[in-house]
C-alpha positions in Angstrom: -17.2 55.5 -43.2 -20.3 54.2 -41.5 -23.2 53.4 -43.7 -26.4 51.6 -42.5 -27.1 48.1 -43.8 -30.3 49.6 -45.0 -29.3 52.8 -47.0 -32.8 54.2 -46.7 -32.1 54.8 -43.0 -29.4 57.3 -43.8 -31.9 59.5 -45.6 -33.2 62.5 -43.6 -36.2 62.9 -45.9 -37.2 62.3 -49.5 -37.0 65.5 -51.6 -38.3 64.1 -54.9 -40.0 60.7 -55.1 -39.7 58.2 -57.9 -43.1 59.0 -59.3 -42.3 62.7 -59.6 -38.9 61.9 -61.1 -40.3 59.7 -63.8 -43.1 62.1 -64.7 -40.7 65.0 -65.1 -38.2 63.0 -67.1 -40.9 61.9 -69.4 -41.9 65.6 -69.9 -38.2 66.5 -70.6 -38.0 63.7 -73.2 -41.0 65.0 -75.0 -39.6 68.5 -75.0 -36.2 67.4 -76.4 -38.0 65.3 -79.0 -39.9 68.4 -80.1 -36.9 70.7 -80.0 -34.7 68.3 -82.0 -37.2 67.2 -84.6 -35.3 66.3 -87.8 -32.0 66.0 -85.9 -30.0 63.3 -84.3 -28.7 64.7 -81.0 -25.8 63.2 -79.1 -26.5 62.6 -75.4 -23.3 63.2 -73.5 -23.6 61.4 -70.1 -21.4 62.8 -67.4 -20.4 59.7 -65.4 -21.2 58.2 -63.0 -24.0 60.3 -61.4 -25.9 61.0 -64.6 -26.3 57.4 -65.7 -29.7 56.8 -64.1 -31.1 60.1 -65.5 -29.7 59.6 -69.0 -31.1 56.1 -69.2 -34.6 57.3 -68.3 -34.3 60.4 -70.4 -33.2 58.4 -73.5 -36.2 56.1 -73.1 -38.4 59.1 -73.5 -36.8 60.6 -76.6 -38.4 59.3 -79.8 -35.6 60.4 -82.1 -32.5 58.6 -83.3 -29.8 59.5 -80.7 -26.2 58.7 -80.0 -24.6 58.2 -76.6 -21.2 59.4 -75.5 -19.7 59.5 -72.1 -17.3 61.7 -70.2 -16.1 61.5 -66.6 -15.7 64.7 -64.6 -15.6 65.4 -60.9 -15.2 68.4 -58.7 -16.4 67.0 -55.4 -14.6 66.1 -52.2 -17.0 64.5 -49.9 -20.1 66.8 -49.9 -18.4 70.0 -51.2 -17.5 71.2 -54.7 -13.8 71.9 -54.7 -14.1 74.3 -57.7 -11.3 72.3 -59.3 -12.6 70.0 -62.1 -10.8 66.9 -63.1 -11.9 65.6 -66.5 -11.2 62.2 -68.0 -12.3 62.4 -71.6 -13.3 59.1 -73.1 -15.5 60.0 -76.1 -15.5 57.2 -78.6 -16.7 59.2 -81.6 -16.2 62.8 -82.9 -18.8 65.3 -82.0 -17.7 67.8 -84.7 -20.7 69.4 -86.3 -23.2 67.5 -84.1 -25.9 68.7 -81.7 -24.9 67.7 -78.2 -27.0 67.6 -75.1 -24.9 67.4 -72.0 -26.8 65.1 -69.5 -25.9 66.0 -65.9 -27.3 64.8 -62.6 -26.9 68.2 -60.8 -25.7 71.6 -61.8 -24.6 73.6 -58.8 -21.5 75.8 -58.8 -21.1 75.6 -62.6 -17.4 74.8 -62.6 -17.8 71.3 -64.1 -20.2 72.6 -66.7 -17.9 75.5 -67.7 -15.0 73.0 -68.3 -17.2 70.6 -70.2 -18.6 73.4 -72.4 -15.0 74.5 -73.3 -14.0 71.0 -74.3 -17.1 70.6 -76.5 -16.6 73.9 -78.2 -13.0 73.0 -79.0 -14.2 69.7 -80.4 -16.4 71.6 -82.8 -20.0 70.7 -81.7 -22.6 72.4 -83.8 -24.8 73.2 -80.8 -24.6 72.4 -77.1 -27.4 72.4 -74.5 -27.6 71.2 -71.0 -30.2 68.8 -69.5 -29.9 68.4 -65.8 -32.0 66.4 -63.4 -31.4 68.9 -60.6 -30.5 72.6 -60.7 -29.1 74.1 -57.5 -29.0 77.8 -58.6 -28.3 79.0 -55.0 -24.8 77.6 -55.2 -23.9 78.9 -58.7 -20.5 80.5 -58.9 -20.0 80.6 -62.6 -22.1 83.1 -64.6 -23.7 82.0 -67.9 -24.4 78.4 -66.9 -28.1 78.1 -67.6 -29.4 74.6 -68.4 -32.1 74.5 -71.0 -33.7 71.3 -69.7 -34.2 71.3 -66.0 -35.9 68.5 -64.1 -36.2 70.2 -60.7 -34.9 73.4 -59.0 -33.7 72.4 -55.5 -32.5 74.2 -52.4 -29.0 73.9 -51.1 -29.2 70.3 -49.6 -26.7 67.5 -50.1 -28.7 65.1 -52.0 -28.3 61.4 -52.9 -30.1 58.8 -54.9 -31.1 58.2 -58.5 -27.4 58.2 -59.5 -26.2 60.9 -57.0 -23.8 59.6 -54.4 -21.9 60.2 -51.3 -18.4 58.5 -51.5 -19.8 56.2 -54.3 -22.8 55.0 -52.1 -26.5 55.6 -52.4 -26.7 55.9 -56.2 -29.2 53.0 -56.2 -31.9 54.8 -54.2 -35.0 55.2 -56.5 -35.6 58.7 -55.3 -33.8 61.9 -54.5 -33.2 62.2 -50.7 -31.3 64.4 -48.3 -28.5 62.6 -46.6 -28.5 62.7 -42.8 -25.8 65.1 -41.7 -24.4 62.6 -39.1 -23.5 60.2 -42.0 -21.0 62.6 -43.5 -20.0 64.9 -40.6 -17.8 62.3 -39.0 -16.0 61.6 -42.3 -15.2 65.2 -43.0 -13.4 66.1 -39.8 
């Protein structure tokens, strides 16, 4: 895989800049604080892509919150396979707790469907989804409707702010569209 020594050069264009990301995440934090007043929600981070988003989101929620993590993946290169592999590593029980799944991007809905089923079996009192990006155009699973959405985006393969291509580009401070030539040679 050929990646530039300057990862910014692999970006076709910036879709959402850092200023817009931080502004919207601050708004989402206020919304969650209002909606969960008097409660202590559990933020369930879907690793690794949601780490940046969850960190910023948590900084903007002024309630006592808990963190939990779960690792799930359905991607092979730039395409969702539709098959979700889940490695559950929750440290504490979520039984009778209000859980907010924190996701970097919701597109086909397959990962979310699987995560929701796990949380329901675990006995969560309530479950909502907070996603930095929502790609409704690629939705294949009905009924997956995040309550807290940072941005609706078109069907681009995006990187940055936690989102990756083969584990690279997570550290970009913005959401960018990866140049097609970067991944086309690797998928043939």
